[in-house]
N, C-alpha and C positions, 0 to 999 in steps of 0.2 A: 358442522353446526346443523341444527334442524330449522327448517323454514316452512311454516304452514300458515295458511290463511285462517284468521280467527273469526272474521265477520263482525268484530266489535268496532265501535267508532274510533277513528284514528286519534281523536282528541283525548280519548281515555287511555290510549295504549302507548303513546310515545312521549318521552321526555328528553329534551336536549339541554345540555349545559356546556358552555364554552369554558376553556381553561386558560387562566392567565399565568400560572406558574407551575412548572412540573419539576420535581426534584431530580429526575433522571432523564431529562430531555435536553436536546440541543437543537437549535434552529437549523434547518437545511440551508437556508440562504445566508447564514452567518458562520463565521469560523469561531475558534476558541477565543476566550477573552484575551489571551496573549498569543501572538503568532508562534507557530511551531519553531521557527528559527531562534526566537528568544528563549523559548523553553529549553531547546536543545543546548544553546550556548550556556545557559545557566548551569547545565550539567556537564559542560565541557565536551559536548558532542556535536557532530555534524548532522544537520537535517537537510538533505539535498534532493534534487529532482533532475531527471533528464528532461531536456527541452528541445523544441524545434525552433530554430532561430527566426524563421519567418513569421512565427505566431506571437512573438514577444511584444505584443501591443494589446490594447484593450483589456478585457477582463483576464485573459490568459496571462498577459504580462504583469498585470497588477497582482494577481495571486502568486505568480512565480517570484516576483520581487518581495512581496510581503512575507510569505510563509517559509522561505527556504534561505539558508545561508551558504549553500553550495549549489552549483549548477554543473551538470554533465551534458555536453553536446550529444544528442542522440545519434546523429549521423555526420555532423559537420566536420569532424576531425578524422574520419576514417579515410584510408588511403585513396579510395576511388573518388572521394569528395574533394580532397585537397590537391591531387595531382592526376586528373583524368587522362591527360596526355603527358608523356614523359617530358619533364622539364617545363611543363605549363601548369601553373598553380592557380587555384581558386580558393582564396582565404576569406571570401566575403562573409559567409554565414558564420564561420568560426570566429572571425574578428568581431562580428556583431554580438555574439554571445559573450565573448570575453569583455567587450566594452559594456554591455548591459550589466554583467556581474560587477564590474568595477564601479559603475554608477550606483548600484544598489548595495554596495558594501558586502559583496559575496565573493567566495573563492570558487575556482574552477577545477574540475577533475577532467583531465584530458583522456579521451576515449576514442580510439585505441590505436597504438602504433603498429602492432603486428597481429593480424587475425587471418584466419583462412577464408573469410568471406569479405565481400565488399572491397575487393581489390580491383585496380584498373585492368582493363583487358590487355594493355601493353605489357603489364607485369606477368599476368598469369599465362599468356600465350607465348612468352619468350622462352627460348632454349638457353638457359644460363649455366655457365660453369659455376663452381663453388665460389671462386674468387670474384666473378662478375656479380653474382647475386649478393655476396657479402658486401661489396662496394656499394651496390644499389641500396641495400637495407641501411647501411651505415649513413649514407647520404640522406636518405629519407628521415631517419631519426634525428640526425644533426640539424636538418633544415626545419622540421616541424617543431621539435622541442626548443631549438634555438630561437625560432621566431617568437615563442611565447615565454622565453626565459624570464623568470620573475613574475609572470602573470598567470601561469597555471601552477597550482599548488601541488598537484599529484597527477601521475600518469598511469593508466593501465597499459603498461609497456607490452606485455604479451597477453593475449586474450584466448581462452579456451584451448590450451595446449594438449589436453588429455581426452582419450576415449573414456567411455563409462567403466571399462574394466581396469583403468589405471595405466594402460599403455599410451604411448605418445601418439597423438593424432598425426597421420601421414600428410602433413601440409607441404606446400611448396617450400617453406622455410626449413622444416625438419628434414624433408627428403634431400634437399640440396645442400644445406649447411650442416646437417647433423644435429644431434641432441643438444650440442652446446650453443645453438643459436640463441637460446634464452639468456644464457650468461653473457653472450656477446651483446645482445640487444640492451640488457640492463647496463652494461658497462658503457656503451655508446650513449645511452640516455643520461647517465650520470655526468659524462663529460660535457654534454650539451647544456645541462642545467644542474649544477651541483646542489641547488637548493630545493629541487622538486622531489617529492616522495615517489618512490617507484614501486609499482604493484604488479603482481600476476593475478589475473582475474579469470574465474571460471564458474560454470553453472553445475548444479547437482553435486556440489561440494559442501553443502550447508551442514549436513550431518556426517558422522563417522562412517565411511564406506571405502570401497576400493579406490574410487576416483580421488576423494579428499585425502586419503592416505598417500597416494602417489604425489599429490601436490605437497603434502607435508614433507615427504622424503626429499622432494626436489628443493624445497625451501631450506631444509636442514643442510643439505649438501651445499647449496649456494652460500649459506652463512659460514659453513666450515671452510669454504674455499676463499672467503673474503670478497665474493661477488656482491655488488651493491643491490640489496633488496630490502625494502622498508616495510612491505606489507602484502597481504593477500586480500583479494576481493571475492566475497561470496555473493554471487549474483542474486540468488533467492527468487527465482521465478517459480512460485509455489502454486499449489492447488489447495482450495479450502479444505480444512480438516487434515492437512498433511504436513504441518510444520514438523521437521525431524525432532524426535525426542532427544537426540544427542547434539542439538545445536549448541547449547552452552558448553558442553564438554569439548566440542570441536573447536570453538573459538578459543577456549582456554589452552588447548594443546598448541595451537599456533602462537598464542601469546607467550607461552613458555619457551618458544624458540627465540624470543626477543624481537618479534615483528608485530606490527599493528594488524588489525583485522577491520575491514569495512564491509558492511552490507551495501552492495553497490547498485543493484538493479531490482529492488523489491517490487513485486506485484503478486497478487494472490487471486487467481482466476477461478471462475465457477462456470458450470453449465448454465446457459441461459434458458429461460428468463431468470433474472434475479428474483429471489423471494425473500420474505422477511427472515426466514430461518437461515438462508444462505448468507445474507448480509450480517446477521448476528454472528454466525460462525466466522465469517471473514474478519469482522472486527476483533473477535477473540484471537484469531491467528496473527493479525497485525500487532496486537498488544503483546503476544508471546514473543514475537521477533524483537520488538522494541525493548521489552523487559530483559531479554538475554543480552542485548547490546549495552543497555544502561547498567547492567550488573557488573560488567567487566571493564576495567579501566582501559585496556588496550583495544577495545572495540571503539573505533573513532566515531562511528555514527552510522546512519542509515540514509541511503538515497533511494527514492522510489523511482521506478522506470516510467516516468510520465505521471503527472498528478491527476489528470482527468481522463475519463474513459474515451473522450473524443480524440485523444492523442495517443491511444494505446495500440501496441502492435499485436495484441492477443487475438482479436477477431479475425484478422487476416491470416494469422499463422495457425490458429486452432479454431476452425470453423465450428460455430455453435457455442463457443465459449467467450467469456469477456467479463465486463464489470469488475476489472481487476485492480483498479486504482482507488485512491481515497476520495476522489470527487467524481460525480456523475458527469454525463455529457453536457449538462447545462451548468457546470461549475458549482453545483451544490455539494457541500461536504456530506459524505455518507457516514454511517456508524464507524467505519474504519478510520476516518479522519479523527473522530473524537477519541477513539481508542489510542491513536498515536499521541494525541495531546495529553490524555490522562496518564499514559505510560511515562511521559516526560514531566509529569508533575503538574500539568495544567488542569484547568476547569473549563466547563462549557457554559455558555450563557443560557438562561431560560428562554423559551420561545416567546414571541410577541403575544400580547393578549388576543385571544380568539383564534390562535393558530391551530389548536387541536380541539376537537369536540367529542363528547361521549353521548351516545344516543341509547336510551333504555326503551325497549319495546316489549309488549306482550304479543307473541305470535300465535298462541293457541290457549284457550281457556275452557275449563269444564267445571262441574259443580264444586269440586273440592280442590282442584289443582290447576296449574297453568304451566306453559312453557314460555320463558322469556329470553331475551338476548340483549347484549350491549355491544354496540359498534363504536369503535374508537377510530377516528379519522383525523388526518392532519393536512393542513394546507398552509405552507409557509414555515413549516417546522418538521422535525423528525424526532422520533423517540427511539432510544436504545432499550428501554424497558418501561413497563407501566403498571399502575395499580389503580383499580376503580373502586370507589367507596360510596356507599349510600346507606340511608337509614329508612327502613320500612315504616310506613305510617299506619298500618292496619293489621299488624301481627302476622304478616306473611313469613313463611319459613322456606329456605332453600333446602331441597332434598337431594339434589344431584347437579353437578356442573361438568362442563366439558370445555376444552381449550382455555381453561384458566384454573388456578388453584384458589378456591373460594372458602372463606371461613365466615361464620356468623356467630355473634355474641349478643344475645337479646335481639334487639331490632337492628343492630349495626352489622353491615356486611362489608367485607373487603375481598376483592378478587384481584390476584396478581397474575402476570403473564406466565404461560407455560415456558419450558426451556426453548421451545422452537418458534415462538411467535412474539418475542419481546420487541422486535424492531418494527416500527411503523414509519415508512419513508414518507417524505413530503409528497403529497398527492395520493398516498396509499391509506389503507385501513386494515383493521383486524377485528374480528367478531368472536365473541364467546357466548355460550348459551347455558341455560340451567332450567331445571324443573323446580317448581315450588308449590306450596300449599297455601290456600287462602280461605277465608270465611267471612261472609258479609260484604266486603268490598276489596278491591285490588287496585288502589291508586298507584300511579307511576311516581316513584321517588326521584329526587334530584341526585345526580351522580357527579362526583368530583374525582379528579385524577391527582395522584400525588406520589 
């Protein structure tokens, strides 16, 4: 934008109008008209979130209970959490999450039984024979799955078994028990709870590639052998602008094997700081993932890996990156939240009166022309797109505009956002500018948004 001192009286150069209703806006402090869980249920889908058990109170607990119909314990059910010392169990956080879910009419996704990370030291430091480790793993699965029999609807039985090239990850389990440890784990889990759905879960398997093809071939083989396997989990830890173009194709090929597919750990990170353009792209990416799942019957639904940026793992793991979830750190829904709601067939409420304002000002003026700008700012609301409209009162004519697509018909002007600046977050603003001609007088018009 261009910003120059004009030297003209402020009273002649600035006009402010507050907006009571915006067609394409949604309040940052409010959610969709219908909670995400109800929108998802109406389409026969899961809308889940990973949670931290100690935080399930206050605003965090209220949102978790209202918006989601499935919960995944982020860490509480991992081996190091439940059995830190051999034979000594700590079920407190896991039990709390399961109890919360039952109280709020939600189902639970157990995560995870076998993983190469977050294992207790007594397990990883031991020198186990094949038979010894097999007995330990079988007991672990029987104990944990058995404890929650009938209360946990699905389990990520094996997590991240593959390298990026499709070879098996050399974990303690694979190295000691052999490739068939996955089939054994699934079989033991089925015995412990015949009613729970059993999944293999991995990351970077969202599109068709070497890793997802290895997972596909494993599931195909397990099905052919009669090993119990109900579904695959596509974690979907994504980067803005990088949703795989083959996501739908990939989900379909697993569905064709006769298994379900779940998006299990969705977040879409960006390089910080978050900008309007990045938030707009993130919303489009969330919508694309949701649309792919909604389109296919065997995609059971989507779980976000934490619903608020204050509970996200991204900043600690990827320094300088973040803002990956549908809510910001203050529990305000971002454009991504509204994209999810809209993909599920929902609508978003208009912002409260006065939540957004458009300010028209003349920044420079000369004998036959001037430079003007309009600043759109929000407080207590956010916009995913905008359009500013006004009518000139003295025959002014716009000759050039930037950061907006402007059209003029007679005295009526309409300026819509550019592809990169449609998002206006709560507490944020966007400005566009223009050059115009005038003769005689240059009164400030009243701007409306719609």
